[in-house]
C-alpha positions as CSV (number, residue, x, y, z in Angstrom):
1,X,63.5,128.3,96.6
2,X,62.8,130.8,93.8
3,X,59.3,131.6,92.9
4,X,57.8,130.0,89.8
5,X,57.0,132.5,87.1
6,X,54.1,132.6,84.6
7,X,53.8,134.6,81.4
8,X,50.2,135.0,80.1
9,X,50.1,135.9,76.4
10,X,47.3,136.9,74.0
11,X,47.4,139.0,70.9
12,X,46.5,142.4,72.3
13,X,47.4,142.0,76.0
14,X,44.2,143.9,76.7
15,X,41.7,141.2,77.9
16,X,42.3,137.5,78.5
17,X,46.0,137.7,79.5
18,X,45.4,140.7,81.7
19,X,42.5,139.0,83.5
20,X,44.6,135.8,83.9
21,X,47.5,137.8,85.3
22,X,45.1,139.7,87.6
23,X,43.8,136.4,89.0
24,X,47.3,134.9,89.4
25,X,48.5,137.9,91.3
26,X,45.5,137.9,93.6
27,X,45.3,134.2,94.2
28,X,49.0,133.6,94.2
29,X,49.5,136.2,97.0
30,X,53.1,136.9,96.0
31,X,54.1,133.2,95.7
32,X,54.3,133.4,91.9
33,X,56.0,135.9,89.5
34,X,53.4,137.1,87.0
35,X,54.0,138.6,83.6
36,X,51.7,139.3,80.7
37,X,52.3,140.4,77.2
38,X,50.8,140.6,73.7
39,X,52.1,139.9,70.2
40,X,50.4,143.0,69.0
41,X,49.5,145.0,72.1
42,X,46.6,147.5,72.1
43,X,47.0,151.0,73.6
44,X,44.9,150.3,76.7
45,X,43.1,147.5,78.6
46,X,39.6,146.4,77.4
47,X,37.2,148.4,79.6
48,X,34.8,145.5,79.8
49,X,37.5,143.2,81.1
50,X,38.4,145.9,83.7
51,X,34.7,146.1,84.7
52,X,34.3,142.3,84.9
53,X,37.4,142.0,87.1
54,X,36.3,144.8,89.3
55,X,33.1,142.8,90.0
56,X,35.3,140.2,91.7
57,X,37.4,142.7,93.5
58,X,40.5,142.7,91.3
59,X,41.7,146.0,89.8
60,X,43.5,145.8,86.4
61,X,42.5,149.3,85.3
62,X,46.0,150.7,85.6
63,X,47.8,147.9,83.8
64,X,49.3,148.7,80.4
65,X,49.5,146.3,77.5
66,X,53.1,145.2,76.8
67,X,54.8,143.8,73.8
68,X,55.9,140.1,74.0
69,X,59.6,139.8,74.1
70,X,61.9,136.7,73.9
71,X,63.3,137.8,77.3
72,X,59.9,137.6,78.9
73,X,59.5,134.0,77.6
74,X,63.0,133.0,78.7
75,X,62.3,134.4,82.2
76,X,59.2,132.3,82.7
77,X,58.7,128.8,83.9
78,X,55.2,128.5,82.4
79,X,54.0,130.3,79.2
80,X,50.2,130.4,78.8
81,X,49.0,131.4,75.4
82,X,45.5,132.5,74.5
83,X,45.1,132.6,70.8
84,X,48.4,134.2,69.8
85,X,49.3,131.4,67.4
86,X,52.8,131.3,66.0
87,X,53.7,134.7,67.4
88,X,54.9,133.1,70.7
89,X,58.6,132.1,70.7
90,X,59.3,128.6,71.8
91,X,62.1,127.7,74.1
92,X,62.9,124.1,75.2
93,X,62.4,123.3,78.9
94,X,59.4,125.7,79.4
95,X,55.9,124.5,80.2
96,X,53.6,125.7,77.5
97,X,49.8,125.6,77.6
98,X,47.4,127.1,75.0
99,X,44.1,128.1,76.6
100,X,41.3,128.2,74.0
101,X,39.2,131.1,75.2
102,X,36.8,133.5,73.5
103,X,38.3,136.9,72.9
104,X,36.5,139.5,75.0
105,X,37.1,142.3,72.5
106,X,33.9,143.8,71.4
107,X,31.8,141.6,73.7
108,X,29.3,142.7,76.4
109,X,29.8,142.3,80.1
110,X,27.7,139.1,80.2
111,X,29.9,137.3,77.7
112,X,33.1,138.6,79.4
113,X,31.9,137.3,82.8
114,X,31.8,133.8,81.4
115,X,35.3,134.2,80.0
116,X,36.5,135.7,83.3
117,X,35.1,132.8,85.3
118,X,36.7,130.2,83.0
119,X,40.1,132.0,83.3
120,X,39.8,132.0,87.1
121,X,39.2,128.2,87.1
122,X,42.2,127.6,84.9
123,X,44.4,130.0,86.9
124,X,43.4,128.2,90.1
125,X,44.4,124.8,88.6
126,X,47.7,126.2,87.2
127,X,48.5,127.8,90.6
128,X,47.9,124.5,92.4
129,X,50.2,122.7,90.0
130,X,52.9,125.4,90.2
131,X,52.9,125.4,94.0
132,X,52.6,121.6,94.4
């Protein structure tokens, strides 16, 4: 059986989608293919998101924001968007979810921890559904 694949998308691919991908890689333990991308990627990962993830033992410091491509969407079983609006291409037969989460950009570590913990809960639920 092939592994399910998940694409996490936000605008800058610097915070929310990177944290979600980090959790999915860690919690999925190789059972899920994980991609992340942004409709308008930044040059680097949000340092506060990196710090918040490091607190829970997940290193996303060396990740690089990537541009969202139609190929990435086509290669994924589930596409999880986080505030990228109409920039995400739609393909029939894919599972789409839009997670409404605050953008960690410009926020302090306390706020980002709350976002991180909410992302973790959602990733755990999604992982359970993908592997069911």
